[in-house]
ROKOLDREN-20429 format. One line per 5 residues: number of its first residue (from 1); for each residue x, y, z of C-alpha. Coordinates in Angstrom, 1 decimal. Last residue first. Layout:
<nodes>
NUM> X Y Z ~ ...
</nodes>
This chain:
<nodes>
656> 41.5 144.9 213.7 ~ 38.8 145.1 216.3 ~ 36.3 143.2 214.2 ~ 38.6 140.2 213.8 ~ 39.4 140.4 217.5
651> 35.7 139.8 218.1 ~ 33.9 142.0 220.5 ~ 33.5 142.1 224.3 ~ 32.0 145.4 225.5 ~ 32.5 146.7 229.0
646> 30.6 149.1 231.2 ~ 31.0 150.3 234.8 ~ 28.1 152.1 236.3 ~ 29.0 154.5 239.1 ~ 27.9 157.8 237.5
641> 24.7 156.3 236.2 ~ 23.6 155.3 239.7 ~ 22.1 151.8 240.3 ~ 23.3 151.7 243.9 ~ 21.5 154.2 246.1
636> 18.6 155.0 243.9 ~ 18.0 151.4 243.0 ~ 18.2 150.4 246.6 ~ 15.6 153.0 247.6 ~ 13.4 151.9 244.7
631> 13.7 148.3 245.9 ~ 12.8 149.2 249.5 ~ 9.8 151.4 248.3 ~ 8.5 148.4 246.3 ~ 8.4 146.5 249.6
626> 10.5 143.6 251.0 ~ 8.9 142.0 254.1 ~ 8.3 138.6 252.5 ~ 12.0 138.4 251.6 ~ 13.2 139.2 255.1
621> 10.7 136.9 256.7 ~ 11.8 134.0 254.5 ~ 15.5 134.1 255.5 ~ 14.8 135.2 259.1 ~ 16.0 132.1 260.9
616> 19.1 131.6 258.7 ~ 20.3 135.1 259.5 ~ 19.7 134.4 263.2 ~ 22.0 131.4 262.9 ~ 24.6 133.4 261.1
611> 25.1 135.4 264.3 ~ 26.9 132.4 265.7 ~ 29.9 133.0 263.4 ~ 32.5 130.4 264.2 ~ 29.9 128.2 265.8
606> 27.1 128.0 263.2 ~ 29.5 128.6 260.4 ~ 28.5 125.7 258.1 ~ 25.0 125.7 259.4 ~ 23.4 127.5 256.4
601> 25.5 125.8 253.8 ~ 24.8 122.2 255.0 ~ 21.3 123.3 255.6 ~ 20.7 124.1 252.0 ~ 22.5 121.0 250.8
596> 20.2 118.7 252.8 ~ 17.2 119.8 250.9 ~ 13.7 120.7 252.3 ~ 14.8 124.3 252.9 ~ 15.7 124.4 249.2
591> 12.0 124.1 248.2 ~ 11.0 127.0 250.6 ~ 13.8 129.1 249.1 ~ 12.9 128.4 245.5 ~ 9.2 129.2 246.3
586> 10.2 132.4 248.0 ~ 12.3 133.5 245.0 ~ 9.5 132.5 242.6 ~ 7.1 134.6 244.6 ~ 9.3 137.7 245.0
581> 10.0 138.7 241.4 ~ 6.4 138.3 240.0 ~ 5.2 139.6 243.4 ~ 7.1 142.8 242.9 ~ 5.8 143.1 239.4
576> 2.2 142.8 240.5 ~ 2.7 145.2 243.4 ~ 3.9 147.9 241.0 ~ 7.4 149.2 240.8 ~ 8.4 152.5 242.4
571> 9.4 155.1 239.9 ~ 12.6 157.2 239.5 ~ 15.3 154.8 240.4 ~ 13.8 151.8 238.7 ~ 13.0 154.0 235.7
566> 16.7 155.1 235.6 ~ 18.0 151.5 235.7 ~ 15.7 150.5 232.8 ~ 16.8 153.6 230.8 ~ 20.5 152.8 231.4
561> 20.0 149.2 230.3 ~ 18.3 150.4 227.1 ~ 21.0 152.9 226.3 ~ 23.7 150.2 226.9 ~ 21.9 147.8 224.5
556> 21.4 150.5 221.9 ~ 25.1 151.2 221.9 ~ 25.9 147.5 221.7 ~ 23.6 146.9 218.6 ~ 26.4 147.2 216.0
551> 28.4 144.5 217.7 ~ 25.4 142.0 217.5 ~ 24.1 140.9 220.9 ~ 25.1 138.9 223.9 ~ 23.7 140.3 227.2
546> 25.2 141.0 230.6 ~ 23.8 142.9 233.5 ~ 25.6 143.1 236.8 ~ 24.9 144.2 240.4 ~ 28.0 144.3 242.5
541> 29.5 143.4 245.9 ~ 32.4 144.3 248.1 ~ 31.9 146.4 251.3 ~ 33.8 144.0 253.5 ~ 35.4 141.0 251.7
536> 34.3 137.6 252.9 ~ 30.5 137.2 252.6 ~ 30.6 139.0 249.3 ~ 27.5 140.3 247.6 ~ 26.8 139.3 244.0
531> 23.6 140.3 242.2 ~ 22.5 139.1 238.8 ~ 20.9 140.2 235.6 ~ 20.9 138.3 232.3 ~ 19.9 139.0 228.7
526> 19.1 135.9 226.8 ~ 17.7 136.6 223.3 ~ 19.4 140.0 222.9 ~ 18.5 143.2 221.0 ~ 15.0 142.2 220.1
521> 13.6 145.6 221.0 ~ 10.3 144.7 222.6 ~ 10.7 141.1 223.6 ~ 14.4 140.7 224.4 ~ 15.6 144.1 225.6
516> 12.3 145.4 226.9 ~ 10.4 142.6 228.5 ~ 13.2 140.2 229.3 ~ 15.5 143.0 230.6 ~ 12.6 144.4 232.7
511> 12.0 140.9 234.3 ~ 15.7 140.5 234.9 ~ 15.8 144.0 236.7 ~ 13.0 142.8 238.9 ~ 15.0 139.7 239.8
506> 18.1 141.9 240.3 ~ 16.0 144.0 242.8 ~ 15.0 140.8 244.5 ~ 18.6 139.7 244.9 ~ 19.4 143.2 246.2
501> 16.8 142.8 248.9 ~ 18.5 139.5 249.9 ~ 21.9 141.2 250.1 ~ 20.4 144.1 252.1 ~ 19.1 141.7 254.7
496> 22.2 139.5 254.8 ~ 23.6 141.0 258.0 ~ 27.0 140.1 259.5 ~ 28.8 140.1 256.2 ~ 26.5 140.5 253.2
491> 28.6 142.8 251.2 ~ 27.9 146.0 249.2 ~ 26.9 147.5 245.8 ~ 29.1 148.5 242.9 ~ 27.2 148.8 239.5
486> 28.0 146.5 236.6 ~ 27.1 146.8 232.9 ~ 28.2 144.2 230.3 ~ 27.7 144.0 226.6 ~ 28.7 140.9 224.7
481> 29.5 140.5 221.0 ~ 29.1 138.0 218.2 ~ 29.1 139.1 214.5 ~ 32.9 138.9 214.2 ~ 33.0 135.1 215.0
476> 35.3 133.9 217.7 ~ 38.7 135.1 219.1 ~ 37.3 137.3 221.9 ~ 38.1 140.9 222.7 ~ 37.8 143.4 225.5
471> 36.8 147.0 225.1 ~ 36.1 149.1 228.2 ~ 32.8 151.0 227.6 ~ 33.0 154.8 227.1 ~ 32.8 157.5 229.7
466> 34.2 155.1 232.3 ~ 32.9 154.2 235.8 ~ 35.6 153.4 238.3 ~ 36.7 149.9 238.8 ~ 34.7 147.7 241.2
461> 35.6 147.7 244.8 ~ 38.9 146.8 246.5 ~ 39.6 143.5 248.1 ~ 41.2 142.5 251.4 ~ 44.4 140.6 252.1
456> 44.8 138.4 255.1 ~ 48.2 137.6 256.4 ~ 48.5 135.4 259.5 ~ 47.8 131.7 259.5 ~ 44.7 130.6 261.4
451> 45.0 129.8 265.1 ~ 46.2 126.6 266.6 ~ 45.9 123.1 265.2 ~ 45.3 121.1 268.4 ~ 46.6 117.6 267.8
446> 44.1 115.3 265.8 ~ 41.6 113.1 267.6 ~ 38.7 115.4 266.9 ~ 39.2 115.3 263.2 ~ 39.1 111.5 263.2
441> 38.0 109.5 266.3 ~ 35.9 112.3 267.7 ~ 34.4 112.9 264.3 ~ 33.1 109.3 264.2 ~ 31.9 109.4 267.8
436> 30.0 112.7 267.3 ~ 28.4 111.4 264.1 ~ 27.3 108.2 265.8 ~ 25.8 110.2 268.6 ~ 23.8 112.3 266.1
431> 22.5 109.3 264.2 ~ 22.3 110.6 260.7 ~ 20.1 110.8 257.6 ~ 21.2 114.3 256.6 ~ 23.6 117.1 257.6
426> 27.1 117.1 259.0 ~ 29.0 120.4 259.4 ~ 32.7 120.5 260.4 ~ 34.7 123.5 261.6 ~ 38.4 122.9 261.8
421> 40.7 125.3 263.6 ~ 43.6 126.8 261.7 ~ 47.1 125.5 260.9 ~ 48.9 123.0 258.7 ~ 46.7 123.2 255.6
416> 48.4 126.3 254.2 ~ 51.8 125.0 255.0 ~ 51.1 121.7 253.2 ~ 49.8 123.6 250.2 ~ 52.9 125.9 250.1
411> 55.2 122.8 250.3 ~ 53.5 121.0 247.5 ~ 53.5 124.1 245.3 ~ 57.3 124.5 245.8 ~ 57.8 120.9 244.8
406> 55.2 120.7 242.0 ~ 56.6 123.5 239.7 ~ 54.3 126.3 238.4 ~ 55.6 128.0 235.2 ~ 52.9 126.3 233.1
401> 50.1 128.2 234.7 ~ 51.9 131.6 234.6 ~ 52.9 131.2 230.9 ~ 49.4 130.1 229.9 ~ 48.0 133.1 231.6
396> 46.2 132.7 234.9 ~ 42.6 133.7 235.2 ~ 42.3 136.6 237.6 ~ 40.3 136.7 240.8 ~ 43.4 136.3 243.0
391> 45.0 139.0 240.9 ~ 42.7 141.7 242.4 ~ 42.4 144.4 239.8 ~ 39.2 145.9 241.3 ~ 37.5 142.5 241.6
386> 35.3 143.2 238.5 ~ 38.5 143.7 236.5 ~ 40.1 140.5 237.9 ~ 37.2 138.4 236.7 ~ 36.6 140.2 233.4
381> 39.4 138.6 231.4 ~ 38.7 134.9 231.5 ~ 34.9 135.1 232.2 ~ 34.7 137.9 229.7 ~ 36.4 135.7 227.1
376> 34.0 132.8 227.9 ~ 31.0 135.0 227.4 ~ 32.2 136.5 224.1 ~ 33.2 133.1 222.7 ~ 36.6 131.8 221.5
371> 38.3 132.9 224.7 ~ 37.1 129.9 226.5 ~ 38.2 127.4 223.9 ~ 41.7 128.9 223.8 ~ 42.0 128.8 227.6
366> 41.1 125.1 227.6 ~ 43.4 124.4 224.8 ~ 46.3 126.1 226.5 ~ 45.4 124.4 229.8 ~ 45.5 120.8 228.7
361> 49.2 120.2 229.1 ~ 49.4 122.2 232.3 ~ 46.4 120.3 233.8 ~ 48.0 117.0 233.0 ~ 51.3 117.9 234.5
356> 49.6 119.3 237.6 ~ 47.7 116.0 238.0 ~ 50.9 114.0 237.5 ~ 53.0 115.8 240.0 ~ 51.6 114.2 243.2
351> 50.0 116.2 246.0 ~ 49.3 113.1 248.1 ~ 47.4 114.8 250.9 ~ 48.4 113.5 254.4 ~ 46.7 115.5 257.2
346> 43.8 117.2 255.5 ~ 43.1 114.5 252.8 ~ 43.5 111.9 255.5 ~ 40.8 113.6 257.6 ~ 38.4 113.6 254.6
341> 39.1 109.8 254.1 ~ 38.6 109.0 257.8 ~ 35.4 111.0 257.8 ~ 34.1 109.0 254.9 ~ 35.1 105.7 256.7
336> 33.1 106.7 259.8 ~ 30.0 107.6 257.7 ~ 30.0 104.5 255.5 ~ 27.0 102.8 257.2 ~ 25.1 106.0 257.3
331> 25.5 106.9 253.6 ~ 28.0 109.2 251.9 ~ 28.7 112.7 250.7 ~ 31.9 114.7 251.3 ~ 33.4 118.1 251.2
326> 36.7 119.4 252.5 ~ 36.9 123.2 252.2 ~ 40.0 125.2 252.5 ~ 39.4 128.6 253.8 ~ 38.4 132.3 253.2
321> 38.1 132.6 249.5 ~ 37.8 128.9 248.9 ~ 40.5 126.4 248.1 ~ 38.8 123.1 247.2 ~ 38.8 119.5 248.3
316> 36.4 116.9 247.1 ~ 35.1 113.6 248.5 ~ 32.6 110.9 247.7 ~ 32.6 107.6 249.5 ~ 29.7 105.1 249.0
311> 31.5 101.9 249.8 ~ 31.9 98.9 247.5 ~ 35.3 99.8 246.3 ~ 37.2 101.8 248.9 ~ 40.5 99.9 248.6
306> 40.4 100.0 244.8 ~ 39.4 103.7 244.7 ~ 42.3 104.5 247.1 ~ 44.7 102.7 244.8 ~ 43.4 104.6 241.8
301> 43.7 108.0 243.5 ~ 47.2 107.1 244.7 ~ 47.6 105.8 248.2 ~ 50.0 106.4 251.1 ~ 50.3 110.2 250.7
296> 46.7 110.6 249.5 ~ 45.3 111.2 246.0 ~ 46.8 113.9 243.8 ~ 43.6 114.2 241.8 ~ 41.9 116.1 244.6
291> 44.6 118.4 246.1 ~ 46.6 118.7 242.8 ~ 44.6 121.1 240.7 ~ 42.8 122.5 243.7 ~ 46.0 124.1 244.9
286> 46.3 126.2 241.7 ~ 46.0 129.5 243.6 ~ 49.1 128.4 245.5 ~ 51.2 129.2 242.4 ~ 50.5 132.9 243.1
281> 49.9 135.5 240.4 ~ 50.6 139.0 241.3 ~ 49.1 142.1 243.0 ~ 46.6 140.6 245.4 ~ 48.9 138.3 247.3
276> 47.4 135.1 248.6 ~ 46.4 134.7 252.3 ~ 42.7 135.4 251.6 ~ 42.9 132.6 249.0 ~ 42.2 130.0 251.6
271> 42.2 131.1 255.3 ~ 42.7 127.8 257.1 ~ 40.0 125.2 257.9 ~ 36.6 124.0 256.6 ~ 34.8 120.6 256.9
266> 31.6 120.0 254.9 ~ 29.7 116.7 255.1 ~ 26.5 115.5 253.4 ~ 24.7 112.4 254.5 ~ 22.1 110.6 252.3
261> 20.7 107.2 253.2 ~ 17.1 108.4 253.0 ~ 16.7 111.9 251.7 ~ 14.7 114.7 253.3 ~ 14.5 113.0 256.8
256> 16.9 115.3 258.5 ~ 19.4 115.2 261.4 ~ 21.4 118.4 261.7 ~ 25.0 118.4 263.1 ~ 27.5 121.2 263.7
251> 31.0 120.1 264.9 ~ 33.8 122.4 266.0 ~ 37.4 121.1 266.4 ~ 39.3 123.1 269.0 ~ 41.5 120.2 270.3
246> 39.1 119.6 273.2 ~ 36.1 119.0 271.0 ~ 33.1 121.3 270.5 ~ 29.6 120.2 269.6 ~ 26.6 122.1 268.2
241> 23.4 120.1 267.7 ~ 20.9 121.5 265.2 ~ 17.1 121.2 264.8 ~ 16.8 124.8 263.9 ~ 14.4 125.7 266.7
236> 16.1 123.3 269.1 ~ 19.7 124.6 268.9 ~ 21.1 122.0 271.3 ~ 24.6 122.6 272.7 ~ 27.3 120.0 273.4
231> 30.7 120.8 275.1 ~ 34.1 119.2 275.7 ~ 33.2 116.4 273.3 ~ 35.0 113.0 273.8 ~ 38.2 112.4 271.8
226> 39.4 109.2 270.2 ~ 43.0 108.5 270.8 ~ 45.1 109.0 267.7 ~ 44.4 109.3 264.0 ~ 43.9 105.6 263.3
221> 42.0 104.2 260.3 ~ 44.1 105.7 257.5 ~ 45.9 102.8 256.0 ~ 43.1 101.1 254.0 ~ 44.5 97.8 252.7
216> 45.9 96.9 249.3 ~ 46.2 93.7 247.3 ~ 48.7 94.0 244.4 ~ 47.4 94.3 240.9 ~ 48.2 91.5 238.4
211> 49.7 92.7 235.1 ~ 47.6 92.8 232.0 ~ 48.3 90.2 229.3 ~ 50.8 91.3 226.6 ~ 50.1 93.1 223.4
206> 51.7 92.4 220.0 ~ 52.1 95.4 217.7 ~ 50.4 94.9 214.3 ~ 47.3 97.0 215.2 ~ 49.7 99.9 216.0
201> 51.1 99.9 212.5 ~ 47.6 100.1 211.0 ~ 46.7 103.0 213.2 ~ 50.0 104.8 212.4 ~ 49.5 104.3 208.7
196> 46.0 105.6 208.8 ~ 47.0 108.7 210.8 ~ 49.9 109.4 208.4 ~ 47.7 108.9 205.3 ~ 45.1 111.2 206.7
191> 47.5 114.1 207.0 ~ 51.2 113.7 206.7 ~ 52.0 116.2 209.3 ~ 48.8 116.9 211.2 ~ 47.7 120.5 211.1
186> 46.9 122.2 214.4 ~ 43.5 122.7 216.0 ~ 42.9 118.9 215.9 ~ 40.0 116.6 215.4 ~ 40.4 113.1 214.0
181> 37.4 110.9 213.3 ~ 38.5 107.3 212.6 ~ 36.4 104.4 211.2 ~ 37.7 101.1 212.4 ~ 35.6 99.9 210.9
176> 32.4 98.1 209.9 ~ 31.9 95.6 212.6 ~ 34.0 94.6 215.7 ~ 35.3 96.6 218.7 ~ 32.0 96.4 220.6
171> 31.7 92.7 219.5 ~ 34.5 91.8 222.1 ~ 32.5 93.1 225.1 ~ 29.9 90.4 225.5 ~ 32.2 87.4 224.9
166> 34.7 88.8 227.4 ~ 31.9 89.3 230.0 ~ 31.0 85.6 229.6 ~ 34.6 84.6 229.9 ~ 35.0 86.6 233.1
161> 32.3 84.5 234.7 ~ 28.9 85.5 236.0 ~ 27.2 83.0 238.3 ~ 25.1 85.4 240.3 ~ 25.8 88.4 238.1
156> 22.6 88.4 236.1 ~ 20.3 87.3 238.9 ~ 21.8 90.0 241.2 ~ 21.3 92.6 238.5 ~ 17.7 91.7 238.1
151> 17.0 92.0 241.8 ~ 18.8 95.4 241.8 ~ 16.8 96.7 238.9 ~ 13.6 95.5 240.5 ~ 14.5 97.2 243.8
146> 15.2 100.5 241.9 ~ 11.8 100.4 240.2 ~ 11.7 99.5 236.6 ~ 10.5 101.5 233.5 ~ 10.3 99.2 230.5
141> 12.4 100.4 227.6 ~ 11.6 102.4 224.4 ~ 14.6 104.6 224.9 ~ 12.5 107.8 224.8 ~ 9.8 106.2 227.1
136> 12.4 105.0 229.6 ~ 14.2 108.3 229.6 ~ 10.9 110.1 230.3 ~ 10.2 107.9 233.3 ~ 13.7 108.5 234.7
131> 13.3 112.2 234.1 ~ 10.0 112.3 236.0 ~ 11.6 110.4 238.9 ~ 14.5 112.9 239.0 ~ 12.2 115.9 238.7
126> 10.0 114.5 241.6 ~ 12.9 114.1 243.9 ~ 13.5 110.6 245.2 ~ 12.7 110.1 248.9 ~ 11.3 106.6 248.9
121> 13.9 105.4 246.4 ~ 16.9 106.4 248.6 ~ 17.8 103.0 249.9 ~ 17.0 101.3 246.6 ~ 19.2 103.8 244.7
116> 22.1 103.2 247.1 ~ 21.7 99.5 246.5 ~ 21.9 100.1 242.8 ~ 25.0 102.2 243.1 ~ 26.6 99.6 245.4
111> 25.8 96.8 243.0 ~ 27.6 98.5 240.1 ~ 30.7 99.2 242.2 ~ 30.7 95.6 243.5 ~ 30.3 94.2 240.0
106> 33.1 96.5 238.8 ~ 35.4 95.2 241.5 ~ 34.5 91.6 240.9 ~ 35.3 92.0 237.2 ~ 38.7 93.4 238.0
101> 39.5 90.7 240.5 ~ 38.5 88.0 238.0 ~ 40.6 89.4 235.2 ~ 39.1 90.9 232.1 ~ 39.8 89.6 228.6
96> 43.1 88.5 227.1 ~ 42.6 89.4 223.4 ~ 39.6 91.7 223.6 ~ 41.0 93.6 226.6 ~ 44.5 93.9 225.2
91> 43.0 95.1 221.9 ~ 41.4 98.0 223.8 ~ 44.7 98.7 225.4 ~ 46.5 98.6 222.0 ~ 44.2 101.0 220.3
86> 44.2 103.3 223.3 ~ 48.0 103.4 223.5 ~ 48.7 103.7 219.8 ~ 46.3 106.6 219.3 ~ 47.7 108.6 222.3
81> 51.3 108.0 221.2 ~ 50.5 109.2 217.7 ~ 48.4 112.2 218.7 ~ 51.0 114.3 220.5 ~ 50.7 117.4 218.2
76> 48.1 119.1 220.3 ~ 47.9 117.6 223.8 ~ 45.5 114.6 223.9 ~ 41.9 113.5 223.9 ~ 41.0 109.9 223.3
71> 37.9 108.0 222.1 ~ 36.9 104.4 221.5 ~ 33.4 103.9 220.3 ~ 31.4 100.8 219.5 ~ 28.4 101.8 217.4
66> 24.9 100.6 216.9 ~ 22.9 101.8 213.9 ~ 19.6 103.2 212.7 ~ 17.3 102.7 215.7 ~ 17.9 106.3 216.5
61> 21.6 105.8 217.4 ~ 22.6 103.0 219.7 ~ 25.7 103.4 221.8 ~ 28.6 101.4 223.1 ~ 31.5 103.0 225.0
56> 35.2 103.4 225.5 ~ 37.2 106.1 227.2 ~ 40.2 108.3 227.1 ~ 41.7 111.3 228.8 ~ 44.7 113.6 228.7
51> 46.9 111.2 226.8 ~ 50.1 109.2 227.0 ~ 50.5 110.1 230.7 ~ 53.9 111.4 231.9 ~ 53.2 110.3 235.5
46> 50.0 108.3 235.8 ~ 46.4 109.7 235.9 ~ 45.7 109.1 232.2 ~ 46.9 105.6 232.5 ~ 44.7 104.9 235.5
41> 41.7 106.2 233.5 ~ 42.5 103.9 230.6 ~ 42.5 100.9 232.9 ~ 39.3 102.1 234.6 ~ 37.7 102.6 231.1
36> 38.7 99.0 230.1 ~ 37.2 97.5 233.2 ~ 34.0 99.6 232.9 ~ 33.8 98.4 229.2 ~ 33.7 94.8 230.4
31> 31.0 95.6 233.1 ~ 28.9 97.4 230.5 ~ 29.0 94.5 228.1 ~ 27.8 92.1 230.8 ~ 25.2 94.6 231.8
26> 23.9 95.1 228.3 ~ 23.7 91.3 227.7 ~ 21.7 90.8 230.9 ~ 19.5 93.7 229.9 ~ 18.7 92.0 226.5
21> 18.1 88.7 228.2 ~ 15.7 90.3 230.7 ~ 13.8 92.0 227.9 ~ 13.5 95.2 226.1 ~ 12.5 94.6 222.5
16> 15.0 93.5 219.9 ~ 16.0 96.2 217.5 ~ 19.8 95.8 217.8 ~ 21.1 98.1 215.2 ~ 23.4 96.9 212.4
11> 27.1 97.5 213.1 ~ 29.5 100.4 213.1 ~ 33.0 100.3 214.8 ~ 34.2 103.8 215.7 ~ 37.6 105.3 216.6
6> 37.4 108.8 217.9 ~ 40.5 111.0 218.1 ~ 40.8 114.3 220.0 ~ 42.5 117.6 220.1 ~ 39.9 120.0 221.5
1> 39.1 123.1 219.5
</nodes>
C-alpha cells in the first residue's frame, strides 16, 4: 500500500458546452497548475526531499462534480512534513500567483508540444487517431485537428498575463473542502484528529513569495574539434549509411518517412552488467537510479529542463546486459542539441545523491507492493532462479538497496562509462549529412575511448528440473496462486533462426493454453506462454508458461501443461494451427517494419556485428519458412519432461 495523502476541493460540475471560451479557461488553469507541479517536482528532486512525489490537478467526474486535487506520496511515517509542504506550496501559488518567467516557460512547453503534433499530423498512427476521436466523444468535446488546436492556443496566450492565470487557478483550491483522503500501511499516531490538526496548523503558517530563478545557459556545446568521417559505406538494400570516425565512434543512419519530425537515437558503449559479479549484489546494478535523475555535472535535472525549454529533447540512460545505452528522441531542428545532451550524459553525468535517497526511501513500499501478488512475487524472486542463480538478475533486498552509498557508486559508474567504443544509431526524418556533422561535433569529437573494460561474466542455464514444484510465497490473499513451468532452450547469438522458430512454438503453445486451460478446464483466465532467447549469454534461453489459478488447482494446471507439451512433441500440428500462430506474427513484423523503433533496434549493431544485417534481411523469410515439422522437432528437443522446471507461488497465509 502506497503512503499518500489526497486533498480535494469539491464544486458543482461545469456543464457548459465545449467552446473557445471554455478551452481558454482550461488552458489558463492548466498553465497555472503546470507551474505548481513544476515547483513540487523540483522539491521532490532536491536533497532531503519532503516527499517522494506530489502533484495538483483538476478533474470533472461524470458530469456530477468538479474537483481540485492536491496529492502527495511519502515515506511511511513521514506524513506531517509532506502534508505541510504541499499545502503551503499550493497556498503560495494562490496567494502570490505565478511569475512571468514561469508562465512563459509553461507556454513555451505547451506550444512546443502542439507544434510537434502539427508537424507529425500527417503520419499519425491509426490507433492514435482513433483514440483521439474516441476521447472527444467520451468527453463530449469537439474534435480538432492539431493545427486548429495550435491556432486556438496562440489566440489564447497572445496577451495572456500572470494575473489571468492566477484568477483561473485559484478556484481549483476552493469549494467544499479541504477533504482529506489519507492512505498508509502503518497506523498514524493520533489518527484522524492528528491529521486534521496538522492541516489546520499548516494553513495558519504564513508563506513567502517564491524566489526568483537565476538565468542559465547551455554549457555543453563544445566537445572539441569536430571530426570528419574516416569511412562511409552505403547499405542500399536496407537504406542504411554506416559511418566510422577517427576516434572509433561508429554511426549507423537510416532515413525514413514513417513519422514526420521524428528522430530516434541510440548510443551504446561499455559492457553493462556483463562486468558485474554473478555471486553477490553489486551497487553498480543500481546505476540507472542516478544516471537519469542525477542530471548533468553542470546542471541539475530541473536546471537542464529550464535551459532546454522549447526544444524537443528526450533522453534516457540505462545499464543493459552488455552495455550502457543512451537513448533519445527529437525532431530535425533539435538534432544537434539532442546529441549534445546525450554526449554530456556520457562525459559528465551528475550522479547526485538525491535520486538514490528517494529510491531508497520508496523501495520498501515498492517491494512490499510487488510481493503482495503472485505475479509480482515471482518477478521479485524468480528472476535469479531462471538465470541459474545469477545475482545480476536478482531483485535486491531492502538491506542491499539501502546499503548503497553515493560516493562509491558514483566512482563505479564513472569508471564503467570511461572506456569502450561508442556505436550510435539514428533513424527517422533525418538529413544524413546533418546527422554526420552533428555526431562529428559531439561523440566523434571525443578522445579515443579504447577497448571495452575487461571482466565479462557469463550465465548458466535454468535450474535443474525437480520432482515437485519449487514453492515461493507472496503476501496477498490465500486463494491466489501462480503456477510456472520453464524449459531451457538456447540463445540467438549469431543466428536468430531458432529463436524465431521458438517464438512461433510459444505462439502455438499459447493457443493450446487458451483452448485447454482457459476454455475447456477453466483453470486460469489468462495463461501465458513466452520464449526468451539471449543475445548476450551463449546457450541461454527458456520457454515459459505461467498462469494464475486457485492453489488447489495447481496440480491440475501442471498436468495440463505437461499434456500439451507431450502432444506437441508427439504429434505435428495442423496447417490451420500453424497459420493461426504464424499469420499474426508476420502481420506484427510487417507493421513494425514501418516503424522507426524497429529499425533503431535492427541497425544498432550494424558495424560491431555485421552479421546482424543478414539476420534483419531474412526476418520475414524465416517465419514464412517454418513448418509443422520444425515446431515438432523443437518441441521434441526442448519441451522435455525431464528438463521442465516448475514453481508454484502461494500465499504465505496458506503456507503457514
